[in-house]
N, C-alpha and C positions, 0 to 999 in steps of 0.2 A: 542735208543738214542734220536730221535726227540721228542718222548713222554716225556722223562725226561726233555728236554730243555723247552718244553711248560709249564710243571709244574713249573719249576724255574721261567719262565717269569710271570706266574700268581701270584707268591709270590712277585717278585721284583717290579712289576708294579701295586700293589694293590692300590696305591694312586696316580696313574699317573696324573701329573699336566696338560698334554696336551690333556686330554679327551675333546671331542667336543660334539658328539651326541651319542645316545644310540646304542649299538650293543647287541642284545639279544643272548641267547645261541645258537639257531639254526643258526643264522647268523655267530657267532664266529666259530662254527664248520665248516661252509662252508669256512671261511677264512683260518682256519688251514689246511683244505684239499687242498686249493689252494697253500698254502706255501709248503706243502709236495709234491705237484705235480710240484713245481718249477715255478708256474705262479704268485707268489706274493713274494715281497722282504721281508727280515727280518724287516727293519724299519717299513714298512707298517703293518706287523702283530703285532709288538709291539704297534703301535698306536691303533689298534682295540682291543687288549687285555686290554689296559688302558681304552678305552671307555666302554668296557663291565663291568669293575670293578667299574667305577665311574658314568656311565651314568644313565639316568632315567629309562633305561630298567631294572635295578636291582630292581626297585619297580613296574615294570609292564608296563609303558607306555612311548612312545617316542613322541616328537613333530613332527607332520606331516605338510605338506604344500599342502593339497588337495583342499582347498577352492578357488573358482573363485575370491572371495573377502572376507576379514575378518572383514570389518566394513562397515557401511552405515546406512541409516535411514529406519525406518519401513514404510510399510512392505518391507522386504528385501529378495529377491530371491537369493539363493546361490547354485551354482553347485559344487559338490564334485567329484574329479577326481583322482583315484588311479593309473592311467596308465601313465608311463613316456614315452614321445615321444621326438624325436630329431627335428622333423619339423611338426608342430610348436613346439618350445621348451616348455616342461612341465616337471617339476620335483616335484614329490609328496612327497618325503622323506619317502616312505613306501616300504616294501619289494616287489620285482617283481618276477613273475615266470621266470624260466629259459627257454631259447629258444636255437636256433641253427641257424647258418648262412645259411646252405643249406642242402638239402636232400642228402643222399649218392648217388654218381654217379657211383662208381665202383661196389658196392654190389647192383646190380639191383634186383628189386623185393622187396626191403625193404623201408618202409617209417617210419620215426620217427614221433610219434604222441605227446608224452609228455616227457619232460625232468624233472626228479625228482629234487626236490629242493636241495638235498645234493650234486648234481654233482658240481665239481669244474669248474670254468670258464677256458676257454682255450681249447686246443685240447684233445680229448679223442679218444680211439681206438676201433672201431667196427670191429670184426673179424668174418669171415665166413669160415667154414671148409666143403669142398664139400663132403668128404667121409662120415662124420657123419651127414651131413645136420644140422649143429648147428651154432648158433650165440653166441657170447660172447661180453661183454662190459667191457673194461679196465681190462682184465685178470680175469674177474669173471667166475662163473660157466657157462659152455656151455649149451645152451638150444636147444633141438630138435625142429626145426621149419618146419619139413617136412609136417605137416598137414595144415600149413598156418593160416592166420588171426592174432589174437592179441596175443602178448607175452610181458612179463615183464622180462627184463634183469637186473641182479644185478652186480654192479662193484665188483672187487676183493678187494678193499680197504675198503671203508665205506659203502658198500652195497647200494650205490646210484642207484636209479631205472632209467632205460631208457625203455620207452614204444614204441614198434614197431608194425607195421602192415606188414605182409609178404604174398606175392603171390608166392608160391613155384615153380610155372611154369616159373618164370622169374629170378630165382637165377643164379648166375654165374657158369661157368663150371670149375672154378679153385678156389683155396684158395685165399682169399683177406683180407688184413688188410687195413682199411680205416680210415683216421683221420676225426673226426667230431668236429667242433668248437662250444663250448658251450658259450652262452652269456647271459647277463641279459636281460630279456624281449625281445623286437624285434617282428617282424612280425610273426614268427613261434612259439612263446610261446603259451602255452595252458592256456589262461586266465581263462577258466571255471573250471580248476582244482583247483583253489583257491576259498575259501569261503570268501566273504566280507559281514560284518554286521555292519551297521551304527546306531549309537545312536546320534541324533541331539541335545541332551541336552535341549529339549523343550517339556517335558512331560505334559500331561494333569494335571491340578490341582487336588488335592484330592477331591473326591466326584463328579467329572465330569461325566455326563452321557456318557455311551459308544457309544451313537449315536450322540453326539454333533459334528456337522460338522466342527467346528473349530479345533478339535483335532483328529477326526477319519474320515476315508475316507467314503464318502457317495456313491461313485460309484465304479465300478470294481468288482473283485472277492470278495466274502465273505469267511470267515473261514468256516470250515465244520459244525460248530455248529450254523451258521447263524450270528455270530457277525462280527464286522468290524475291519479292521486292523488300527493300530495307525499310525498317521502321523509322529510320532517321530522315526520310525524305517524304515530302507530300506535294501535291499540286492543287491549285485552286485558291479562290479568294479567302476561304476559311480552311483551317486545319486544326488538328489536335495531336497531342503527344503525351505519353505517360513517362515520367522520369522515375525509374525504379532504384536509382542509386543517388547518394548525396554528392554534392559538388556544385560547381559554378559552370553554367552552360551558356554559350553565346549562340543564340538563334539568328539565322540569317534568312533574309527574304530577298529574292531577285524577282523584279517585275519587269516584263518586257511589254511596253505599251503597243497600241495598235499600229504605230508607225515604225516599230523596231527599236525605239530607244530603251536603254537599260537603266533601271533604277535599283540601287542596292541599299539594304537596310540591315540593322542589327539590333538585338535586344538581349539583355542578360537575365537569365533565370537562375535563382539561387535555391538549392534544395538542401535542407538540413536532415541529418539522420534522425533527429528527434526534436520535439518542441523545446523551447527554452524551459529549463527546469526538468526536462526529461519526461518519459512516459510513466504513468502509473499502470502497471500490467497485472492482469488477473488471468488465471489459467483454469480450464475446465476440462474434465475427463469423465468418461462413463464410470470409471472406478473411484471417482472422488466423492466427497461429501460436502453439502452446502454449509455445514458447520465449521469447515476447515477455513484457513486464511486465504484460500484461492491463490496459493503460490505454486511455483513449478514443482516443488517437492510435495506440497499438500494441496492439490487442486480441489476446486469445488466441482459440482456435478451437473447442475441443470441450466438450461437456457433461461428459465424464469429467474434464477438467481443472478445470472449475468446481466439481465436487463436492469436490475436494480442498481448495478455498479457503474453503468454508463455515465460518462461525463466528459468534460473538456480535457484533452491530453490523456485520455484513457485508452489502453489496449485491452481488448477482450479476445483471448486466444483459446482455441478449442483443439483438442487432441485429434490428430488425423486418424481416420479409421473408426471413430466413435460416432454414435448417433445421439441426437438431442431432440426431444419432442417439444412442440410448442403448444401451450394451452390457450394463448391469445395472441393477437397481432400486436407487435411492438410499435409504440408511438413515442419515440424519444424526443426530447427537446434539449439539444446540445448545440451551443454556439462556440465551437472550437474544434480542434483536431480530434477525431475519433477514429479508432482502428478496430475493425472486427475481422479476425483472421484465424490462421491455423498455426499449430506447432507440431513437432514430431515428424514422423515419416509415414508413408502410405497414402491411401486415398484421402480426398478432402473430407473434413468433418461434415456429417450429414444431418440436416435439420428436417424434421418430418412434420406434416400438417394435415389436419382433418378438415371437415366441412366448414367453410366460411372463415378459416383462419389463414392469415398471411404471415409472411416473415416480417415485413417492415412497412409502416406508414411514416415516411421520412421527410415530409416537407418542413419540419421544424428543425432540421439539421443544417449545419454549415460546416463544410470541410470534413465530411465523413468519407471513409474508404472501407470497402468490403472486399476482402482478398481471399481467394482459394476456399470458397464455401460451396456446399452442395445443398440446394434447396429442393426438397422432394415432397410433392403432394401425392394424393392418391386418386386423381382424376383418371378414368371416368367413374370410379366407384362412388366418390362423392365429388363435390365441387369446392375445393379449397379456395382461399382468397388469393389476392395478388402477392407475388413474391416481393417485388420492390414497388410499392405504391408511392413513388417519389424517393429521391435521395437527397433532397434539400438543395441548397446552393453549393456549387463546386463539389458535387458528390462523385465518387469514383467506385466502379465495380470492376474488379480485375480478376480474371481467371475463375469466375463463378459459374457453376452449372445449375440451371433451373429446369425442372421437368414436372409435368403432371399438375400444374397449378391453373387457376383461372386465367391469369396473365403472368408473364414473366416480369417485364418492366413496364410500368405505367408512369410515365414522367410528365408532369404537368405543373405549370404555374411557378416554376423556379427557373434557374439558369445555370449553365456551366456544368452539365452532367456529362461524364465520359464513361462508356461501357466498352471494355477492351478484353479481347481474348476470352470471351464468355460463350456459353452454350445455352440455348433455349429450345425446348422441344415439347411437343404434345400439350400445348396450352389449350384450354377450352376455347378461348377467344384469341387475343393477340399475343404473340411473343414479345412484340415491342409496340407500345402505343406512346406517341410523343405529341403533346399538344401545348402550345404557348409556353414552351420551355426552351428559350433561345440559347444559342451557343452550346449545342449538344452534339456529341459525336458517338456513333456506334462503329467500332473499329475491330477488325480481326475476329469477329464472332461468327457463330453458326446459329441458324434458325431453321427448324424443320418440323415436320409432322403437324401441320396446321389442322384445325378442326372446323370451327364455325366461321372464322374470320381470316383475314390476311395475316401473313407472318409479321408484317410491320405495316403500321398505318400512322400517318402523321399529318397534323395541322400545325405547322411550326414556322419559325423564322431562324435562319442561320443554323442549318443542320448538315452535318457531314455523316455520310454512310459509306464507308470505304473498307475494302479488303475483307469483306464478309462472304459467307456462303449461305445461300438460301435454297432450300430443297423441300420437296414433298409438301406443297401447299395444300390448302383445304378445298381446292376446286375453284379458287379465285386466283388473281394475280398474287405473286409473292409479296410485293411491297407496294403500298399505295401512298403517293405524295399528293396531298390535297392543298388547296389554297386556304388561307386564313382571311379574316375579315379585312385586314390591311392589304391583302392581295400582293404582298411582297415577301417572298419566301427565302431566296438565296439558298437553294438546296444544292448540295454536291453529292452525287451518286457515282462513285468511281471505283474501279478495280475490284468489283464484286464478281462472284461466280453464281449464276442462276441455273439451277438444274430443274428443268421441267416447266418453268414459267418465268415471269420477269417483273418488270417495273410498270406501274400505272401512274400517270400524271394527269390530273384533271380537276375541275372545279367541283364544289359541293355546296350548292346554294350560295355561291360567292363568285367574284370575278376569277378569271383564269389565273393559275399559278404563274408567278413572275420570277425570272432569273433562276433557271435550273440548268445545271451543268452535268450531263450524263456522259461519262468518259471512261474508256478502257475497261468496260465490263465484258465478261464472257458469258455467253448463253449456250447451254447444251440441252438438246432434246434427243434423247437416246432411248433404246429399249430398257435401260437401267434407271430411267428418270422417275419411275413410279408416277406417271401422269394420271391424275384422277379425272373421272368423267366431269364435265362442266368446267374444267380448267380453261382459263383464257390463255391461249398459247401464242404469246408474243414476247419477244425479249423486251421490247419497249412499246408501250401504247400511250399515246398522248391525245387527250380529248380536250381541246381548247388550251391555249397557252400564250404566254408573252415572254420572249427571251429564253426559250428552251433551246439548248445547244447539245446535239447528240453527235459525239465524235469518237473515233478510235475504238468503237465497240466491235466485237466479233461474235458470230452466231453460227453454230454448227447443228444441223438437224439430220438425224439418221433414222427417223421413225415415220411410219405411214399414218400421219394424223395432221389435221389442219393446223396452220400456225403462220406467224409472220415474224420477220426480223424487227421491222418498225411498222407499227400500225397507227395511222393518224386519223382521228375521227372528228367530225363536226356535228355531234349530236347535242341536243339541248339537255344538259344534265343538271339543270337547276340554276345556272348562272349564264352570264353573257357568253355567246358562242363565237369564238374567233381564234385565229392563229396569227400572231405577229412575231416577226423575228424568230421563226422556227428554222433551225439549221441542222441538216442531216449530212454530215461530212466525214469522209475518210473512214467509213465502216466496211467490214467484210461480212459477207453472208454466203454460206455453203450448205447445199442440200444434197444428200447422197443416198436417200432411201430408194428402194425399188418403186416401180410405177404403182399408182394407186392413190396418191395424194391429189385431191381435187381442190383443196382450199388453202394451199400454202402460198404466201406472197413474201418475197424478200422485203419489199416496201409496199404498203397498202394504204391508200387514202380512201376513206369510205364515209358514207352517211352525209355527204356534203349536199347542202341545198344552196340555191341561188342566193337566198338571204344571208346565209352564213358566209358564203364566199365573198359577199360584198364587204364584209368587215374583216377580211383576211388579207394579209400582205406579207411580202418577204418570206416566203416559204422556199428554202433552198435545198436542193438535193444534188450534191456535188462531190466528186472524188470518191465515190463508193464502188466497191468491187463485189460482183455477184457471180456465183458459179452454181449452175443447176445442171449437172452433166447427165443425169439419168432419167429425169422425169419426161414423160411424153403425153400425159393426159390431164394436165392441170386445166382448170378453168382459165387461169391467167397467172403469170408470174409477177405481174405488176399491175396494180389496179389504181387508176387515177380518175378522180371525178371532181377535180378542184377548179374546173372552168378556166383553165389556162393561167391560174394565178401563181404558178410555181416556176422557179428557175431551176432547170434540170440540165446538167452538163458535166462533161469530164468524168463520166462513169464507165465502168466495164460491165456489160450485161452478157452473160454466157448462158444461152438456152438452146443447145444444139438440136433438141428433139421437139421443139415447139415453134411452129412457123410464125405464129402471131402472138408473141408473149405480152404485148402491151394492150391494155384495156383502158379506154376513156369514155365515160358516159355510155357504156353499153356496146361500144364498137371496138373491135380488136384490130391491131395493126402489126405489120412486120416492122423490123427495125428501120428499114428505109422509109416506110410510110410514117413511122413515128418521128423520124428526123424531119420529114417534109412538113410536119405540123409545128416545127419550131423547137422541138425538144432534142437534147442530147446531140447538138451539132458537132462537138468535139469528142464524143464518146465512141466506144468501140464495142463490137459484139464478139470479140475473141475470148479464148480461154485465159483467165488471169494467171494461170500457172501457179496456184498455191503449192507450197512444198509438199505437205502431207496432210491434206485437209480432212481426211476421214479420221485421223488421230488428233485433229484440232490444230495442226500447224498451218496457219494461214499466211505465213511469210511468202514473199515472192521469189520465184526462181529466176535465174538469168534468162533473159529473152522475153520476160513477161510484157505484154502490151500496156501494163499499168505503170511501168518504170518511167519516171520523168514525164508523165503525161497528165499530171494533175494541174488544177488551176492555182496559180500563185495568188489570186485575189483573196483566197480564204486562209492564207498563212497566219494572219493574226489569231485565228480561232484554233489552229492546229500546229503550234510551234514545235511540239514534240509528238512522237508517235506513241503507240500503245505500250511500247517498252520503255518510254521515257527518254528516247533518243531524239536529238534535235533534227528537224528537217532543215538541212543546212544550205540548200540551194534554192533558187528562185523557181524551179520547176519541180515541185514535190511529186512523189509517187501517189498513185491512186490506191486507196485502201488504208488499213489501220497500221501497216508496218512499212517503214522505209526500207528499200532494198539495201543490204549491207554487203 
């Protein structure tokens, strides 16, 4: 009867006059499910049916509100945010993954990991039968969970999926029916199960060289064929783009939900050549005089003079090749467009600083842009101040070089900062420090020559670090991602190049970092990496986490020194210790150095205690390809001490010179013995046949045992490979690259 009524509604409301915004078919089916479940009223459903029939979704796209701003003057940095939050309030007008209010408390031993998109909002029933050791979701088919680990439960109505992690030793002693409240988004939603693909509407003109730095990234990871990624495309729930030319741009976002449904959105960005009324422009050159009118023909001379002229809709331009000394740190208060940049030809204008003096203390700025500047301190002779101690709200640094300062960028307590195509080196402390400065992006930049601290450290929310190069750290990890008090971070770390060290994710006197997507990064450990004593040699290290997804990364090591591709710890670092929803999928690891390495691990789990393991769940190690062709004297190639709490399968492990490469709780195992313990049942021990691994080409050759041998269960988390190409079949390849 209800199905018949719905059909009648579709006919009656074909031209519904009160349609407002698009409702696409997957969304409409969700609303119908909510109505059938009694969680949506009839008038509300009628409204959504009308919107589906008349909204723009019938032609494919809906208007979104993801941009930090939709208009401004060039160059314009825009942050795009597809995550809805209540505090601070942010509404993106795009589909959100489903979440839940709290984990089951009565059905002990069960953790929900992902809520399928088709699940209706409101309460659902999770049922456990003690006699049959089965779980069921909303009266769906009961699933035997006695073996533990990962399971997918299907509801009895629309076959909506509920992903759960089970520790069978902790299950209840009696039958239990427990209500689970399903919500839109929220802290417990699995954001990485949605695929986000951005087109900024700003493609390279026809005939542009694929190495033109205006349109293609110069830094960061390359594609497997050596070409560069376009600046017009990005992946992930957050993204950022700099519009360097005036015009009207249509930004497109394609979202593929965890069930394969596609949702498409668009938004318009308008970029003006100049503010209304135009720029007021002042010029400065070493040959000028501050008594002059500061015009192009009669420039002024000093940086101190320039600071007095700053204001809304003002341009301060400095002659290329000239130097300008700073007598004090600049602390402007400008609420409007401000441009500080260069004119003429040659090197960027150089600003010099002595002890304690910085370039900018900029938290009282709004809509400032700093373009083509060279900030040059004299560290270690003295300790100058910070180059950019804040850029205010919606600040942009474009093609700026910072060296020999206390810190290069110290961004805190504002929002919307974008740093693109910049260079930072030889800072006394951090090249980048980012704290409570949400909707911030570091793009296409380089950071090197660390001294006392990491090259980048952050305690932030909604941060994108993409297409950068990090090298020559201070003896610590290259970049550190810490949790904030709210413990919800939404970090994106993608398409970076790490030379000699890598990424650290962990708590710092706070709960574990939540929602971190580490994708398509490249790590190189070579004799040219300038590895310093005391460096932590792992491409990725995670110490306590929630919702960390590590996919499509590649790691090549050709040095005789200890290190790891992915290192997972459970040490008490000042916060609750656990791993929940940690996914390590479709990564490549290759080690080619001569014998002598005793401490390298493609994947290493360490420091685990029984207490820590008890609060860990859904740790997945799936679809990874590892090749260690030369080593014969390692302690182990794979160290696991997680007390059986991991799902490990569909991997390729190649260790021809090590008879027992697997280590768990002090005992070593052959591959066959390892499989007998319940690990890697569908994995293989053959050579993955990387194309040219010593030169970093980890694509698969024809005949590789990794082709079409991956698990299709993880496709929601790996819709594309490291080159950005779609995994188009239901049997994906193992490793970072799909065989083409």
